[in-house]
N, C-alpha and C positions, 0 to 999 in steps of 0.2 A: 405804630398801630393806632387805630382810630378809637376815639371815645364813643361809647354806646349808650343810648337811652333805653330804658327798660319799661315794660308795662307789667302790672302785677297779676297774680292769681288771687282769687277771692274765696273767702270762707263765710258761710251764712249761719254760724252757730247761733243758737237760740237767744243768747244773752246780748247779741250785737245791736247796734243802733244804725243811724243813717248819716252820720257826720262825714264819713269818708266819701260818700256820694254827694251830699248836700253842700258841704263846706269845701272839699278838695276836688270835686268834679270827677270822682272815679266813675268810669264807665261800666256800671254793673247793674244788672236787672234784678238782683236779689232784693227781697223786701227788707232783709236785715243784712248789712254788710259789716260783719263782725271784725274781719281781718283782711288786709291786703298784703300779700307776700311780695315785697318789692324786689328783693334779691334772693332768689331761691332756685335750687336745682332739685328740691325734694319732690319725690313722685306724687305726694299728696297735693302739690300745687307749684308748678314751675312758672317763674316769670319769663317774659319773652323780649326779644330784641325789637325795638321800634325804629324803623327807618334804616336806610343804608343797605349795604350788601347783604346783611344777614336778617333783613326785615322778616318778622314772623317766626323766626326760629325760637325754640325754647332756649333758655339760657344754657341748659345742659348740652343741647345740640351745638350751640355756638362754641362752648368750651372744647367740645370734641371735634370741631371742624378741622379739616385736613391741615390747613396752614397755620391755624391759631394754636391748637394743642394746649397742653398744660402750661406753656410758657407764659401765657397771659396772667396766670395766677401768682407767679413769683416763687422764689426759692423757699420762702417760709412755709409754703403750702405743701411742699414735698413730703413732709412728715405725716400728712393726713391722707388716708385712703380715699376719702370723699371730699367734695367741696366743703370747707369747714364751717361756714356761717350761713345763717338765714336771717334776713332783716325784714321786719313787718311793721305795719301800723295796726293798732288794736283799738277799737271803739267799744268800750264796755258800757252799754246803756244799763245793763243789769249786772250783778256780781257774777264773776266766774266761779266755778266749783273750787272747793278747797282741794288742793292737788300737790303733787310732788313729782320731780323728775329724777331719774336714776343717774348714776355715774356712768362714765364710758365703759368701765369694766363690766358692770351689771348689764347695761343696755346692749352692748355688743354681744354678750353671751346669751341673753334671753330674747332680745328683740331684733338683733341683727342690724342695729343702727347705733349712732352715737348717743351718749347721754345728753343732758341739757343743762348747761350753765348759761345764764342770761343776764342782760342788763335792761332796765326800764328807764326811759326818759319820759317824764310827764310833760306832754305838750299842752294839755289843757285839762281842767277838771271842774266839776260843779262844786259850789261851796259846801264844805263839810264832808267832802269825799275822803275815803280812807281805803287802805288795803291791809291784808294780813301778810306778815313776814315772820316766819318762824314761830316757835312756842314762847309763851311768856314766863315759863319756869321749866326747870328740868322735870321731865315726866318719863314714866316707864312705858315700854311698848305695850304692856298689858293694860295700863290705864287708858292709853290712847285708843286701843281696840275697843274697850268698854264704852268710851265716849263716842266713838263712831256708831256703836250699836244703840246707844240711848240718846243720840242727837244732842250731845253737849260739847262737841268738839270746839265750837267757837269760844267757849269759856277759857280754854288753855292756849289760845292763839294770841300772838302779839299784834295788836291793832295799831296802825300807823297812819296819822293824818297826812294827806298829800297836798301839794301846791304846784302850780305850773313851774317847770324848771327843776323839780326834784329828780334825783337819780338814785336808783336802787340796783345793787348788784346781788343777784340771787344765785348762789352756788347750787349745784345739783345736791339733792338730799334735803333741801330746805322746804318745809311745808309752807305754802303761800297761796294767795289768791288776789287778783285785781278786783277792787270793789266797783260799785256802780258809779257811773258818771265820770269816768276817767278815760282820757285819750292818750295813748302811749305809743312811742316809737320803741320797738324792742329789737335789740341785737342779741342773737342767741347762737348756740351751736346748731348745726344743720341736723335737726332732729324734730320729730313730731311725737315723741314718746312722753306721754303724760299719764300719771296714775291718779284717778279721782278717789278721794276719801270721803267727801261729803258734798251733796249737791242740792240742798234745800228741798229735797223731795220733788224736784222738777221732773216733768215728763218730756220725752223726746217727741219727734214728729209722729211716731207710731203710737203715741199715747201711753207708752210704758215708761217707768222710771229709767233714767239714764244709768248705764252700767257703772258700777264702782269697781275699784281694783285694790281691795283692802289688803290682801296678802302681799302683793308686790309692793304696795306703798309702805307697809310695815317693814318690809325687808330693806328698803333703801332710805328711809326717813331718818333725819337727825332730830333727837329728842332733847336737845339742849338749846338754850336761847342763842340766836344768831346775832352777828354784828350788823346792825341796821343803819349804821352811820353813813352819811352821804360822802362818797369817796372823791367827788369831783374836785379838781384842783383849782387854784386861783387862775383867772384868765391872764394870759400873757399878751402884751401888746406887740403886734408885728405890723409891717407895712400893709395897709389896707384894712386893718381891723384887729380882732383878738382871736386867740386860740386857747381853748380850755380843755384839758383832758378830763373825761368823765369816768372812764374805767379802762383797766388793762389786765389781761390774763393771757394764758398760753393760747387761747383760741382767737382772741381779737383785742384790738386797741381802738377805742372810740374817743374822738375829740369833737367839740362843738366849735364851729367857725362862725364868728360874727363879722360880716363883711360890709364895708361901706366904701365903695370905690373898687379897687382891684387888689386881689391877694394872689400870691404865687405859691403853689404847693409842688411837691416832687413825688412823682410816681416812679419809684426806684425799682431795681430788679428784684428786690426781696418780697414785694407784695403788690397786689392790685390795690386800687383805692375805690371804695364805695362812697358816693356822695348822695345824701338824701336831703332834699330841700325842705326845711321845716317851715320857714316863713320867707316871704318876698319872692323875688325873681333873680335868676342867675344866668350869666352867659359863661360857659366853660370851654376854654380853648386849649387844645394841644397842638403838637407839631403838624398834625395831619388834618384836623377838622375842628369845628366849633359846634356845640349843641346848646340849646337854650332850655331852661327848666324853671318851672314855677313851684310854689309850695305844694308838697305832696308827691313830687316826682323824684325818680331814682336814676342815677347815672353810674355807669361802670367804667372805670379807667384802667386799662390793662397795665400790668407790671411792665416796667421798662419804658413807659411812655415818655418819661422825663418831666420837664417843667410844664405845669398846667396852670393857666391863669383863670381865675374866677373873678368876674366883675359883676357889680350890681349892689343892691342893698338887700341883704338876705341873711338868714341863719341856716347853717348847713351842718348835718351830722356826717362826719368823716370817719370811716371805718377801714382799718387795715388788719392784716394778720401778722 
């Protein structure tokens, strides 16, 4: 099976910047390019196949095509009703709302889609940038509700300084927010289910305050401090560079590949492989074809492709299920 290059869907949320267009050459006419959804079958924004037999198809159409079917996803995906992951770039020029994502159980029952556990890899950030990750002390649901009402929520949130290369694993139920001046690669469950609890009294395009989801947020939030430690492991030297595991859970496993020369990976029968180029340029070769990718571009390698050679000088985010 052939390796496929993808083009993203874009989101123009009000807190977004222009780095995805200005730095990474994303072809988007939005004034603000907040997010590019690089690997997505979500109806709110599907990525598309670029080039080859399936050129222009949405990623979902490709997966459902007659001869490809679900086999390209791998056996590990059989336990999921929907395509399990969504991978995106986020350019937060301004801070995101204070928010929380529900668990699978709650989201499937109430929203009809998965919950959202996610991982953030900080690609770049402004000096002094920070994010919010969980609460800074145990708090009652009643106190949290009161703080939403009197605009003092930030006082009980855990503020974490960020630096390029930091990794954060955010489980569903964790109150959080990406701060201003941060560029992130996010690997998450295939969900767009977000409950806002505080939004700095910002106005949407219609001039009205953006909707909050207080009752749902209170129902799913965890009100005890979270483990905010960086879970990435020590880099392992392999032929052609290094491999470092950043995060692993039942939904995805993500590694960072640092390549100088040529590295070989395996796309086995158990999972597809997503490759997101973070820096540099790469040539990715499988048994049937070769594709080239530069920083900010996304590659999908079908399960069962076998040995795949990646050559160049580059940093790559590799995700499997």
